[in-house]
C-alpha positions as CSV (number, residue, x, y, z in Angstrom):
1,M,12.2,0.9,-18.9
2,L,10.9,3.1,-21.7
3,V,13.0,4.3,-24.5
4,D,11.4,6.6,-27.0
5,G,8.0,5.5,-25.9
6,K,8.7,1.7,-26.1
7,W,9.2,-0.8,-23.3
8,V,12.6,-2.3,-24.0
9,E,13.7,-4.4,-21.1
10,N,12.6,-6.1,-17.9
11,W,12.2,-4.0,-14.8
12,Q,15.3,-3.8,-12.6
13,P,15.5,-2.1,-9.2
14,V,18.9,-0.6,-9.9
15,Q,19.1,1.5,-13.0
16,A,22.4,3.3,-12.2
17,T,25.2,3.2,-9.6
18,D,27.9,5.7,-8.5
19,E,31.6,5.1,-8.5
20,K,31.3,3.3,-5.2
21,G,28.7,0.9,-6.4
22,G,26.0,2.9,-4.6
23,F,22.3,3.1,-5.7
24,V,21.4,6.2,-7.7
25,R,17.8,7.2,-7.9
26,Q,16.2,8.5,-11.1
27,T,14.9,12.0,-11.2
28,S,11.2,12.7,-12.0
29,T,10.1,13.7,-15.5
30,F,6.8,15.7,-15.1
31,R,7.0,18.7,-12.8
32,D,4.0,20.9,-13.5
33,W,1.8,22.5,-10.8
34,I,-1.8,23.0,-9.9
35,V,-3.1,26.5,-8.9
36,P,-6.2,27.3,-6.8
37,A,-9.0,28.7,-9.0
38,D,-8.9,32.2,-7.3
39,Q,-5.2,32.5,-8.2
40,A,-5.4,31.2,-11.8
41,T,-4.9,33.3,-14.9
42,E,-5.8,32.7,-18.5
43,D,-2.4,31.1,-19.0
44,T,-2.7,28.7,-16.1
45,K,-2.4,25.1,-17.4
46,F,-3.7,23.2,-14.4
47,V,-6.4,24.8,-12.3
48,A,-7.8,23.2,-9.1
49,E,-11.2,21.6,-9.7
50,A,-13.1,18.9,-7.8
51,G,-13.1,15.7,-9.7
52,R,-10.5,16.8,-12.3
53,Y,-7.4,15.1,-10.9
54,H,-6.5,11.5,-10.1
55,L,-3.7,9.8,-8.2
56,Y,-2.0,6.6,-9.2
57,V,-0.2,5.1,-6.2
58,A,1.2,1.9,-4.7
59,Y,0.8,1.0,-1.0
60,I,4.2,-0.6,-1.0
61,C,5.9,2.7,-2.1
62,P,6.8,5.2,0.6
63,W,6.9,8.0,-2.0
64,A,3.4,7.3,-3.2
65,S,2.2,6.9,0.4
66,R,3.3,10.4,1.1
67,T,0.7,11.7,-1.4
68,L,-2.0,9.5,0.1
69,M,-1.3,10.9,3.6
70,A,-1.4,14.5,2.3
71,R,-4.7,13.8,0.4
72,S,-6.2,12.4,3.7
73,L,-5.0,15.2,5.9
74,K,-6.1,17.9,3.5
75,G,-9.6,16.3,3.2
76,L,-9.3,15.8,-0.6
77,E,-10.6,12.3,-0.7
78,D,-13.8,13.5,-2.6
79,V,-11.9,15.9,-4.7
80,I,-9.1,13.6,-6.1
81,S,-9.8,10.0,-7.0
82,V,-7.2,7.2,-6.6
83,S,-6.1,4.0,-8.4
84,I,-3.8,1.5,-6.6
85,V,-1.4,-0.8,-8.4
86,T,-0.6,-4.4,-7.3
87,P,2.4,-4.5,-4.9
88,V,4.4,-7.0,-7.0
89,I,6.6,-5.2,-9.5
90,T,6.4,-7.3,-12.8
91,D,9.0,-7.5,-15.6
92,Q,7.0,-4.5,-17.1
93,G,7.0,-2.5,-13.9
94,W,3.9,-1.5,-11.9
95,Q,0.7,-3.4,-12.9
96,F,-3.0,-3.4,-12.3
97,D,-4.0,-7.1,-11.8
98,G,-6.7,-7.4,-9.1
99,F,-4.4,-8.2,-6.1
100,P,-6.5,-7.8,-2.9
101,G,-6.5,-4.2,-1.8
102,S,-5.4,-2.9,-5.3
103,T,-7.7,-1.5,-8.0
104,E,-8.1,-1.4,-11.7
105,D,-7.1,1.8,-13.6
106,H,-10.4,3.6,-13.2
107,I,-9.5,6.4,-15.6
108,N,-7.5,5.1,-18.5
109,G,-8.0,1.3,-18.3
110,V,-4.3,0.5,-18.7
111,T,-2.6,-2.7,-17.5
112,Y,0.8,-1.3,-16.8
113,M,1.9,2.1,-15.5
114,H,4.3,2.5,-18.4
115,E,1.3,2.7,-20.7
116,L,0.0,5.7,-18.8
117,Y,3.4,7.4,-19.3
118,T,3.2,6.9,-23.1
119,K,-0.3,8.3,-23.1
120,A,1.1,11.5,-21.6
121,D,4.2,11.5,-23.9
122,P,4.5,9.0,-26.8
123,N,8.2,9.5,-27.0
124,I,9.1,9.4,-23.3
125,S,12.3,7.6,-22.1
126,G,12.9,6.5,-18.5
127,R,11.2,4.6,-15.7
128,A,7.4,4.6,-15.1
129,T,7.2,5.3,-11.4
130,V,4.5,6.1,-8.8
131,P,3.0,8.3,-7.6
132,V,1.5,10.0,-10.6
133,L,-0.9,13.0,-10.5
134,W,-3.1,12.8,-13.6
135,D,-5.3,15.4,-15.2
136,K,-8.5,13.8,-16.5
137,K,-9.4,17.0,-18.4
138,T,-6.4,17.1,-20.7
139,G,-5.4,13.5,-20.4
140,T,-1.8,13.9,-19.2
141,I,0.5,13.7,-16.2
142,V,0.7,16.8,-14.1
143,N,3.5,15.7,-11.8
144,N,5.3,12.4,-10.9
145,E,7.5,13.8,-8.1
146,S,6.1,12.9,-4.7
147,A,7.7,15.9,-2.9
148,D,6.0,18.2,-5.4
149,I,2.7,16.4,-5.2
150,V,2.6,16.7,-1.4
151,R,3.1,20.5,-1.7
152,I,0.5,20.7,-4.5
153,L,-2.0,19.0,-2.3
154,N,-1.1,21.2,0.6
155,S,-1.5,24.6,-1.2
156,G,-2.8,24.0,-4.7
157,F,-6.5,23.3,-4.0
158,G,-7.4,26.4,-2.0
159,E,-10.9,26.2,-0.5
160,L,-11.4,22.7,-1.9
161,A,-9.1,21.5,0.8
162,N,-9.2,21.2,4.6
163,N,-6.8,23.9,5.7
164,D,-6.6,22.8,9.4
165,F,-3.3,21.2,8.4
166,D,-0.7,23.4,6.8
167,L,2.0,20.9,5.9
168,Y,4.5,23.6,4.7
169,P,3.9,26.7,6.9
170,E,5.8,29.7,5.8
171,A,7.5,30.3,9.2
172,L,9.0,26.8,9.1
173,Q,9.8,26.4,5.5
174,A,13.6,26.9,5.8
175,D,13.8,24.6,8.8
176,I,11.7,21.9,7.0
177,D,13.9,22.1,4.0
178,A,17.0,21.8,6.1
179,L,15.6,18.8,8.0
180,N,14.5,17.1,4.7
181,E,18.0,17.6,3.3
182,K,19.4,15.6,6.2
183,V,16.7,12.9,6.5
184,Y,16.2,12.1,2.8
185,P,19.7,11.0,1.7
186,N,20.6,9.4,5.0
187,F,17.4,7.6,5.9
188,N,14.5,7.8,3.3
189,N,16.9,7.0,0.5
190,G,19.5,5.5,2.9
191,V,17.6,2.3,3.3
192,Y,17.5,1.9,-0.5
193,R,21.2,2.7,-0.7
194,A,21.8,-0.1,1.7
195,G,19.3,-2.6,0.1
196,F,20.4,-2.0,-3.5
197,A,24.2,-1.5,-2.9
198,T,26.3,-3.4,-5.2
199,T,29.5,-3.3,-3.2
200,Q,30.3,-3.9,0.5
201,A,31.7,-0.3,0.9
202,A,28.5,1.3,-0.5
203,Y,26.3,-0.9,1.8
204,D,28.5,-0.2,4.9
205,E,28.3,3.6,4.3
206,A,24.5,3.5,3.8
207,Y,23.9,1.3,6.8
208,R,25.9,3.7,9.1
209,D,24.0,6.7,7.7
210,V,20.6,5.0,8.4
211,F,21.3,4.2,12.0
212,A,23.1,7.5,12.8
213,T,20.0,9.3,11.5
214,L,17.7,7.1,13.6
215,E,19.8,7.9,16.7
216,W,19.6,11.6,15.8
217,L,15.9,11.5,15.3
218,E,15.4,9.6,18.6
219,Q,17.3,12.3,20.4
220,R,15.3,15.1,18.7
221,L,12.0,13.5,19.9
222,S,13.3,12.8,23.4
223,D,12.3,16.3,24.7
224,G,8.6,15.3,24.6
225,R,7.6,17.1,21.4
226,S,4.7,15.4,19.5
227,F,6.2,15.9,16.0
228,L,9.4,16.9,14.4
229,F,8.6,20.6,14.8
230,G,6.7,20.5,18.1
231,D,3.0,20.3,18.1
232,Q,2.6,21.2,14.3
233,F,2.5,18.2,12.0
234,T,4.3,19.1,8.7
235,E,5.5,17.5,5.5
236,A,8.7,16.6,7.3
237,D,6.7,14.2,9.5
238,I,5.0,12.7,6.4
239,R,8.4,12.1,4.8
240,L,9.8,10.5,8.0
241,F,6.8,8.4,8.8
242,V,6.5,6.5,5.5
243,T,10.0,5.1,6.0
244,L,9.6,4.4,9.7
245,I,6.4,2.4,9.2
246,R,8.1,0.2,6.6
247,F,11.3,-0.3,8.7
248,D,10.6,-3.4,10.7
249,A,8.4,-5.0,8.1
250,A,10.7,-4.6,5.1
251,Y,14.0,-2.6,5.5
252,H,15.2,-4.5,8.6
253,G,15.1,-7.8,6.7
254,I,15.1,-7.4,2.9
255,F,17.4,-4.3,2.9
256,K,19.7,-5.7,5.6
257,C,19.2,-2.6,7.9
258,N,19.3,-4.9,10.9
259,L,21.3,-3.2,13.7
260,H,18.0,-2.4,15.5
261,M,14.3,-2.5,14.9
262,L,12.0,0.6,15.2
263,R,10.5,-0.8,18.4
264,D,14.0,-0.5,19.9
265,Y,13.7,3.3,19.8
266,R,11.4,4.5,22.6
267,Y,10.5,7.9,21.2
268,L,10.4,7.0,17.5
269,D,8.1,4.1,18.4
270,A,5.7,6.3,20.3
271,Y,5.9,8.9,17.5
272,V,4.8,6.3,14.9
273,V,1.7,5.6,17.0
274,R,0.8,9.3,17.2
275,V,1.1,9.7,13.5
276,L,-1.1,6.6,12.8
277,D,-3.8,8.1,15.0
278,L,-4.1,11.2,12.9
279,P,-7.2,11.4,10.7
280,G,-7.2,9.0,7.8
281,I,-3.5,8.0,8.2
282,R,-4.0,4.4,9.2
283,S,-6.0,3.7,6.0
284,T,-2.9,4.7,3.9
285,V,-0.8,1.9,5.4
286,N,-1.3,-1.6,4.0
287,L,1.1,-4.0,5.6
288,A,0.2,-6.9,3.3
289,H,1.1,-4.8,0.3
290,I,4.3,-3.6,1.9
291,K,5.6,-7.1,2.7
292,K,4.5,-8.7,-0.5
293,G,6.0,-6.0,-2.6
294,Y,9.4,-5.7,-1.1
295,Y,9.9,-9.5,-0.6
296,S,8.9,-10.1,-4.3
297,I,11.8,-8.1,-5.7
298,K,13.6,-11.0,-7.5
299,A,17.0,-9.4,-7.4
300,L,16.9,-9.4,-3.6
301,N,14.7,-12.5,-2.8
302,P,14.7,-15.0,-5.7
303,T,12.3,-17.4,-3.9
304,R,9.8,-14.5,-3.3
305,I,9.0,-16.1,0.1
306,V,7.3,-13.5,2.3
307,P,8.1,-13.8,6.0
308,L,5.2,-14.2,8.4
309,G,6.6,-11.7,10.8
310,P,7.3,-9.3,12.3
311,D,4.4,-8.8,14.8
312,M,3.2,-5.3,14.3
313,S,0.0,-5.6,16.2
314,A,1.2,-3.0,18.7
315,Y,0.6,-0.5,15.9
316,G,-2.8,-2.0,15.1
317,L,-1.4,-3.5,11.8
318,E,-1.7,-7.0,10.6
């Protein structure tokens, strides 16, 4: 991690634990916003412009993949460029090294993500995470919180975006927030709480939360609705999908969330197929990166052997 702008120790998946030995996730550092040009004032720091902003992501990372999904659905592929790190997290964290399906750093030419963070703030302390929304014009990080970035992409680019999809409609905002508050700790972060637990009690609690939430979601979808809020696809669906699509390939095995597989849930299984069929979504899922990345975490899998399965051809993924 970084301390006062210097990389001081090898990357570790668990930086902090609670009193039960449970995994505690770090909070994000950069929390600025982008404003559509027609709403900007002379004091606006970050104004929406085509070609000005760049996303740094990892296909392995569900949080980063949220932003790729939002970018695709909002039609911002030609407005916001992208660089993709290798899926294997090195002793210095995320790296650009030419792994198939990854890229170089097209904008700053760095080797490690932590170098990008010190470009933005030479005295920064903390972890160098993805996603990162970068401003080419001022040479700094706008935001590194995926939940913020999804909302920025949804509403911050005005007419530059395809507004057929409103991922955070005003009429549903309170309901979306409430659902996110249930799904995030118990499922999105619940699988990490299980995988990185350092005590049996912490693991048991997380495991139960994960499968209780899956049962609740299965019941919610059993009434025939297409998405979590009926026919309207929202950010809540993005947040759920990125964890579901990784479940059988990674969390069931390496994170020991092995009571059931996703394919055992009739309605959730069908839901994943519907989401994959939305415009541009399938291209945001790279199964090879997901498996290589999770099974290369030395603390969980010292041999770094990547399993050949599971068979996910039913989703059109190999």
